[in-house]
C-alpha positions, 0 to 999 in steps of 0.5 A: 667260308661256309656262307661264300660256298653257299652263295656260289652254289646258289648262283651256279644253280640259277637260270643259265640259259639264253633268253629271247624275246620279241615280236611276231607278225603275219602279213604285218599284223601281230599274231594274236595267239600262238606258240614259238618253238626252237628245235635244235638241229643236229649236234646242237647241245640245247633242249627245245625251247617253247613259249606262247605268243600273245598279242604279238609278243613272246619271251623265252626265259633263261629257265628254258636252258636254251644254248647257242646254235642252229635251230628249226624255228616253228611258229604256230598260229591259233585261229579263233573260231566264231563263238556259238553266240555268233553263229546263225542257226536254221530251223530244220525242215529245209535240208537244202538250206541247212546244208548250204549254210553249213557248207558255207560256214565250213568254207569261211571258217579259219584254219584251226592252226597255221604254222610257219618254219624257218632256220634260226641262229641263236648267238646270245640273249636278245630282246629285240627279235622281229619275226615277220611272216608273209602268207604270199612269200612263205606259205603256211602249213595249215592243219 
């Protein structure tokens, strides 16, 4: 009896949330690096669940304690900046050339982060979610 009681306690304490996994793309290309967040709408008894997106893949494990309901889905995409080794440095002296080079580099640099939002309904565990965003039809919020 004692063993049975311990086993039922162990099972009850295990992860009981919903697990979600899948892929996330923008304009048909996998999101290389980012984050997915599911923020519960009013009257949804669930914590916010977050997970990294790496090479287009994400997994929200059952340990997140995610529950069924309506959520605000937020996907943040982290853009990689050009590494210092790839930057072209100009010698001082010609301030106009340096200023032009800096302005062009800032103009060409990707945003540090883009984010997309959508409504999302969680109805149970799912391992085949395909999140597809298009910059033309769903404008990204840039920070």
